[in-house]
MIMARZA-626509 format. One record per residue (C-alpha): residue number from 1; residue in three letters; chain; x, z negated, y. Coordinates in pm, whole numbers, plus 50000, padded with zeros to 5 digits. Each point is the difference from the previous one (the first is absolute). Layout:
REM residues N
NUM | ALA | A | X | Z | Y
...
//
This chain:
REM residues 287
1 | THR | A | 47938 | 49565 | 49652
2 | PHE | A | 49713 | 50199 | 49844
3 | LYS | A | 50126 | 49923 | 49649
4 | LYS | A | 50024 | 49633 | 50091
5 | LEU | A | 49631 | 50012 | 50099
6 | ASP | A | 49915 | 50158 | 49661
7 | ILE | A | 49916 | 50332 | 50163
8 | ASN | A | 50135 | 50225 | 49727
9 | ASP | A | 49841 | 50343 | 50056
10 | LEU | A | 50188 | 50092 | 50316
11 | VAL | A | 49935 | 50372 | 49959
12 | HIS | A | 49623 | 49952 | 50047
13 | PHE | A | 50015 | 49701 | 50235
14 | ASP | A | 49796 | 50048 | 50319
15 | PHE | A | 50280 | 49986 | 50259
16 | LEU | A | 49906 | 50012 | 50370
17 | ASP | A | 50286 | 50247 | 50045
18 | PRO | A | 50083 | 50127 | 49650
19 | PRO | A | 50362 | 50096 | 49929
20 | ALA | A | 50081 | 50336 | 49846
21 | PRO | A | 49990 | 49979 | 49617
22 | GLU | A | 50369 | 50099 | 49984
23 | THR | A | 50088 | 49713 | 50238
24 | LEU | A | 49805 | 49754 | 49787
25 | MET | A | 50157 | 50120 | 49676
26 | ARG | A | 50347 | 49984 | 50153
27 | ALA | A | 49938 | 49641 | 50111
28 | LEU | A | 49884 | 49903 | 49649
29 | GLU | A | 50304 | 50174 | 49850
30 | LEU | A | 50230 | 49808 | 50236
31 | LEU | A | 49840 | 49669 | 49896
32 | ASN | A | 50043 | 50093 | 49635
33 | TYR | A | 50369 | 50081 | 50047
34 | LEU | A | 50046 | 49668 | 50181
35 | GLY | A | 49839 | 49815 | 49709
36 | ALA | A | 49701 | 49885 | 50207
37 | LEU | A | 49754 | 50197 | 49783
38 | ASP | A | 50026 | 50064 | 49627
39 | ASP | A | 49938 | 50340 | 49840
40 | GLU | A | 49626 | 49924 | 49979
41 | GLY | A | 49989 | 49933 | 50374
42 | GLU | A | 49957 | 49624 | 49958
43 | MET | A | 50180 | 49761 | 50232
44 | THR | A | 50302 | 49828 | 49843
45 | ASP | A | 50139 | 49652 | 50070
46 | VAL | A | 50264 | 50171 | 50216
47 | GLY | A | 49720 | 50178 | 50186
48 | TYR | A | 49820 | 49673 | 50073
49 | GLN | A | 50322 | 49851 | 50139
50 | MET | A | 50063 | 50311 | 50209
51 | SER | A | 49647 | 49981 | 50142
52 | GLU | A | 50074 | 49650 | 50133
53 | LEU | A | 50279 | 50136 | 50219
54 | PRO | A | 49870 | 50168 | 50322
55 | LEU | A | 50240 | 50292 | 49960
56 | ASP | A | 50018 | 50362 | 49890
57 | PRO | A | 50013 | 50011 | 49618
58 | GLN | A | 50367 | 50097 | 49979
59 | LEU | A | 50108 | 49718 | 50231
60 | ALA | A | 49785 | 49753 | 49804
61 | LYS | A | 50162 | 50114 | 49674
62 | LEU | A | 50342 | 49973 | 50166
63 | ILE | A | 49940 | 49632 | 50072
64 | LEU | A | 49877 | 49937 | 49645
65 | VAL | A | 50310 | 50151 | 49834
66 | SER | A | 50257 | 49863 | 50245
67 | PRO | A | 50056 | 49663 | 49822
68 | ASP | A | 50123 | 50199 | 49697
69 | TYR | A | 50294 | 50110 | 50215
70 | GLY | A | 50064 | 49659 | 50156
71 | CYS | A | 49913 | 50109 | 50353
72 | SER | A | 49633 | 49932 | 50077
73 | ALA | A | 50101 | 49818 | 50321
74 | GLU | A | 50177 | 50313 | 50123
75 | ILE | A | 49720 | 50231 | 49889
76 | VAL | A | 49725 | 49800 | 50172
77 | THR | A | 50201 | 50023 | 50323
78 | ILE | A | 50037 | 50377 | 49962
79 | VAL | A | 49628 | 50039 | 49921
80 | ALA | A | 49914 | 49798 | 50311
81 | CYS | A | 50216 | 50239 | 50206
82 | LEU | A | 49820 | 50300 | 49852
83 | SER | A | 49662 | 49846 | 50089
84 | VAL | A | 50059 | 49977 | 50377
85 | PRO | A | 50103 | 50245 | 50274
86 | GLN | A | 50367 | 50103 | 49999
87 | ILE | A | 50230 | 49710 | 50095
88 | PHE | A | 50279 | 50223 | 50136
89 | MET | A | 49937 | 50134 | 50351
90 | ARG | A | 50167 | 50313 | 50134
91 | PRO | A | 49909 | 50058 | 50365
92 | ARG | A | 50098 | 50348 | 50113
93 | GLU | A | 50203 | 49876 | 50296
94 | SER | A | 50201 | 49760 | 49779
95 | ALA | A | 50016 | 50195 | 49675
96 | LYS | A | 50378 | 49972 | 49960
97 | GLN | A | 49999 | 49621 | 50050
98 | ALA | A | 49702 | 49962 | 49765
99 | ASP | A | 50178 | 50202 | 49730
100 | GLU | A | 50312 | 49785 | 50039
101 | ALA | A | 49791 | 49683 | 49972
102 | LYS | A | 49826 | 50126 | 49685
103 | ALA | A | 50337 | 50095 | 49849
104 | GLN | A | 50088 | 49626 | 49983
105 | PHE | A | 49733 | 49958 | 49733
106 | SER | A | 50046 | 50335 | 49831
107 | HIS | A | 50029 | 50016 | 49623
108 | HIS | A | 50126 | 50348 | 49917
109 | GLU | A | 49791 | 50022 | 49681
110 | SER | A | 49667 | 49876 | 50129
111 | ASP | A | 49766 | 49984 | 50298
112 | HIS | A | 49814 | 49725 | 49813
113 | LEU | A | 50316 | 49790 | 49979
114 | THR | A | 50071 | 50070 | 50367
115 | LEU | A | 49663 | 49843 | 50085
116 | LEU | A | 50082 | 49706 | 49773
117 | LYS | A | 50338 | 49942 | 50167
118 | ALA | A | 49837 | 49994 | 50344
119 | VAL | A | 49735 | 49748 | 49893
120 | ASN | A | 50256 | 49781 | 49823
121 | GLU | A | 50206 | 49982 | 50318
122 | TYR | A | 49690 | 49925 | 50208
123 | ASP | A | 49921 | 49714 | 49760
124 | MET | A | 50341 | 49845 | 50079
125 | ILE | A | 49954 | 50006 | 50379
126 | PRO | A | 49876 | 49675 | 50164
127 | ASP | A | 49638 | 50028 | 50113
128 | ASN | A | 50087 | 49966 | 50368
129 | GLU | A | 50240 | 50297 | 49975
130 | LYS | A | 49786 | 50239 | 49796
131 | ARG | A | 49841 | 50179 | 50298
132 | GLN | A | 50336 | 50078 | 50162
133 | TRP | A | 50145 | 50104 | 49663
134 | CYS | A | 49717 | 50252 | 49954
135 | TRP | A | 50055 | 50135 | 50350
136 | ASP | A | 50376 | 50034 | 49949
137 | ASN | A | 49956 | 50178 | 49667
138 | PHE | A | 49717 | 50239 | 50095
139 | ILE | A | 49764 | 49830 | 49758
140 | SER | A | 49629 | 49962 | 50071
141 | GLU | A | 49931 | 49628 | 50032
142 | ARG | A | 49629 | 50061 | 49941
143 | SER | A | 50068 | 50188 | 49675
144 | MET | A | 50248 | 49737 | 49883
145 | ILE | A | 49746 | 49722 | 50060
146 | SER | A | 49750 | 50206 | 49799
147 | VAL | A | 50256 | 50028 | 49718
148 | MET | A | 50029 | 49620 | 49994
149 | ASN | A | 49622 | 49958 | 49990
150 | VAL | A | 49945 | 50261 | 49727
151 | ARG | A | 50285 | 49860 | 49791
152 | ARG | A | 49858 | 49648 | 50029
153 | GLN | A | 49656 | 50124 | 49889
154 | LEU | A | 50144 | 50195 | 49705
155 | ILE | A | 50213 | 49707 | 49883
156 | GLY | A | 49687 | 49783 | 50004
157 | ILE | A | 49820 | 50251 | 49777
158 | MET | A | 50303 | 50026 | 49770
159 | LYS | A | 49998 | 49622 | 49954
160 | ARG | A | 49629 | 50008 | 49917
161 | LEU | A | 50059 | 50275 | 49743
162 | ASP | A | 50305 | 49820 | 49855
163 | ILE | A | 50233 | 50287 | 50095
164 | PRO | A | 50347 | 49841 | 50018
165 | LEU | A | 50178 | 50015 | 50336
166 | VAL | A | 50363 | 50060 | 49902
167 | SER | A | 50290 | 50130 | 50204
168 | SER | A | 50317 | 50192 | 49922
169 | ASP | A | 50161 | 49812 | 50293
170 | ILE | A | 50204 | 49754 | 49795
171 | LYS | A | 50218 | 49905 | 50300
172 | GLY | A | 49710 | 49911 | 50229
173 | ASP | A | 50147 | 50205 | 50284
174 | GLY | A | 49749 | 50285 | 50014
175 | SER | A | 50196 | 50223 | 49762
176 | PHE | A | 49830 | 50167 | 49704
177 | SER | A | 50063 | 50217 | 49697
178 | SER | A | 49961 | 50360 | 50112
179 | LEU | A | 49983 | 50116 | 49638
180 | ASP | A | 49721 | 49760 | 49900
181 | VAL | A | 49789 | 50076 | 50306
182 | ARG | A | 50039 | 50378 | 49963
183 | LYS | A | 49909 | 49980 | 49632
184 | ALA | A | 49690 | 49792 | 50083
185 | LEU | A | 49902 | 50253 | 50268
186 | THR | A | 50032 | 50276 | 49741
187 | ALA | A | 49784 | 49807 | 49751
188 | GLY | A | 49719 | 49974 | 50255
189 | MET | A | 50032 | 50333 | 50183
190 | PHE | A | 50088 | 50238 | 49716
191 | MET | A | 49716 | 50234 | 50099
192 | GLN | A | 50161 | 50070 | 50338
193 | VAL | A | 50322 | 50169 | 49896
194 | ALA | A | 50184 | 50303 | 50138
195 | PHE | A | 50286 | 50199 | 49846
196 | ARG | A | 50268 | 50193 | 50189
197 | GLN | A | 50008 | 50359 | 49882
198 | THR | A | 50300 | 50233 | 49994
199 | THR | A | 49853 | 50166 | 50311
200 | GLY | A | 50061 | 49671 | 50182
201 | ASP | A | 49640 | 49907 | 50076
202 | TYR | A | 49801 | 49738 | 49813
203 | LEU | A | 49703 | 50053 | 49772
204 | THR | A | 49746 | 49724 | 49939
205 | ILE | A | 49950 | 49939 | 49630
206 | LYS | A | 49674 | 50139 | 49852
207 | ASP | A | 49852 | 50087 | 50344
208 | ASN | A | 50276 | 50259 | 50048
209 | GLN | A | 50009 | 49962 | 50378
210 | HIS | A | 50314 | 50122 | 50176
211 | VAL | A | 50111 | 49717 | 50228
212 | SER | A | 50293 | 49870 | 50203
213 | ILE | A | 50111 | 49642 | 50057
214 | HIS | A | 49888 | 49899 | 50350
215 | PRO | A | 50282 | 49994 | 50260
216 | SER | A | 49927 | 49633 | 50073
217 | SER | A | 50111 | 49902 | 49648
218 | VAL | A | 50331 | 49818 | 49954
219 | VAL | A | 50047 | 50186 | 49669
220 | LYS | A | 50226 | 50284 | 50112
221 | ASN | A | 50202 | 50091 | 49689
222 | ARG | A | 49727 | 50219 | 49846
223 | PRO | A | 49967 | 49820 | 49664
224 | GLU | A | 49858 | 50185 | 49701
225 | TRP | A | 49699 | 49772 | 49943
226 | VAL | A | 49806 | 49790 | 50252
227 | ILE | A | 49680 | 49800 | 50008
228 | PHE | A | 49804 | 50010 | 50324
229 | GLU | A | 49729 | 49802 | 50172
230 | GLU | A | 49828 | 50268 | 50206
231 | PHE | A | 49944 | 50375 | 50002
232 | ALA | A | 49968 | 50119 | 50361
233 | LEU | A | 49900 | 50348 | 50109
234 | THR | A | 50127 | 50071 | 50352
235 | THR | A | 50186 | 50316 | 50099
236 | LYS | A | 50117 | 50001 | 49636
237 | ASN | A | 49941 | 49791 | 49688
238 | TYR | A | 50188 | 49671 | 50017
239 | ILE | A | 50033 | 49697 | 49776
240 | ARG | A | 50055 | 49669 | 50181
241 | THR | A | 50141 | 49664 | 49895
242 | VAL | A | 50208 | 50111 | 49705
243 | THR | A | 50224 | 49826 | 49747
244 | VAL | A | 50254 | 50150 | 49763
245 | THR | A | 49889 | 49973 | 49639
246 | ASN | A | 50137 | 50106 | 49663
247 | VAL | A | 49849 | 50246 | 49752
248 | ASP | A | 50095 | 49767 | 49713
249 | TRP | A | 49790 | 49726 | 50160
250 | LEU | A | 49703 | 50235 | 50032
251 | VAL | A | 49985 | 50088 | 49630
252 | GLU | A | 50065 | 49640 | 49898
253 | LEU | A | 49743 | 49839 | 50231
254 | ALA | A | 49723 | 50263 | 50001
255 | PRO | A | 50016 | 50218 | 49686
256 | HIS | A | 49620 | 50030 | 50005
257 | TYR | A | 50022 | 50175 | 50339
258 | PHE | A | 50310 | 50211 | 49936
259 | ASP | A | 49854 | 50153 | 49685
260 | ILE | A | 50218 | 50304 | 49933
261 | GLU | A | 49743 | 50179 | 49779
262 | ASN | A | 49751 | 50018 | 50287
263 | PHE | A | 50254 | 50031 | 50280
264 | PRO | A | 49991 | 50308 | 50226
265 | LYS | A | 50297 | 50232 | 49970
266 | CYS | A | 50255 | 49927 | 50274
267 | GLU | A | 50365 | 49903 | 50047
268 | ALA | A | 49911 | 49632 | 49976
269 | LYS | A | 49862 | 50048 | 49648
270 | GLY | A | 50346 | 50088 | 49867
271 | GLU | A | 50149 | 49685 | 50156
272 | LEU | A | 49722 | 49788 | 49852
273 | GLU | A | 50058 | 50150 | 49655
274 | LYS | A | 50371 | 49908 | 50022
275 | ALA | A | 49904 | 49647 | 50105
276 | TYR | A | 49772 | 49961 | 49697
277 | VAL | A | 50288 | 50106 | 49773
278 | ARG | A | 50226 | 49737 | 50164
279 | LEU | A | 49730 | 49735 | 49962
280 | ALA | A | 49950 | 50079 | 49630
281 | HIS | A | 50376 | 49989 | 49941
282 | SER | A | 50027 | 49665 | 50180
283 | ARG | A | 49719 | 49851 | 49791
284 | ARG | A | 50160 | 50120 | 49675
285 | LYS | A | 50328 | 49835 | 50101
286 | ARG | A | 49820 | 49672 | 50069
287 | GLY | A | 49863 | 50017 | 49648
//
């Protein structure tokens, strides 16, 4: 927003409540990695488009790249879900029933896709049955209505910015391409990645925070690489709303971020190096 207003010297700007210099530099670095700022700190065309979307930068970038994967309709629904309070309710006295209800929508590789499946089913329910459906499935009607409103607003902005609204649902029955959506999520959220170490716990990439996948996640098979929406510090460090990703996607989609020469030494670095070798081999084969 400051860059859009031609306020370029953020370090010396007279903030009412100035952020720590490290916080400011980290924010500028994030915007540079997302392509919103160039190496001189000037706003790019991508940055101007991102600034039109009332979202966190990574979610805005996610919407911008999603047409490249043929799933912007699915991504805008997921982003709407991430912009409102949790749609799944889990009252303590009915926890077992709530878990069983959520399991109907569960996608074993992704909490994001689990949200998408729930919204897609809600979309198919007649208006006069939606309230009862939410009650039966332990879904917050208020949050779901908010999802609809946010999605409608975002689609309106996408149309104004000429961002194509395309779907991987070729059957028109609420189904989608899990692969395309997960790859799009990776392209937008590549800075929020965790790697499972041989010790069994996860380490966030670059920040080197030891974390665990939150127990509420539907992703139970302890995949090697995940992207995550939220880092939560409670009794221990948790990552919430996770999706299985692929190290080969990471080096293909964000080589500027996963720069091996400047990468901290860790187990993940070895896996990234192997992925770069595979990518180079694949490109040589293609000619």
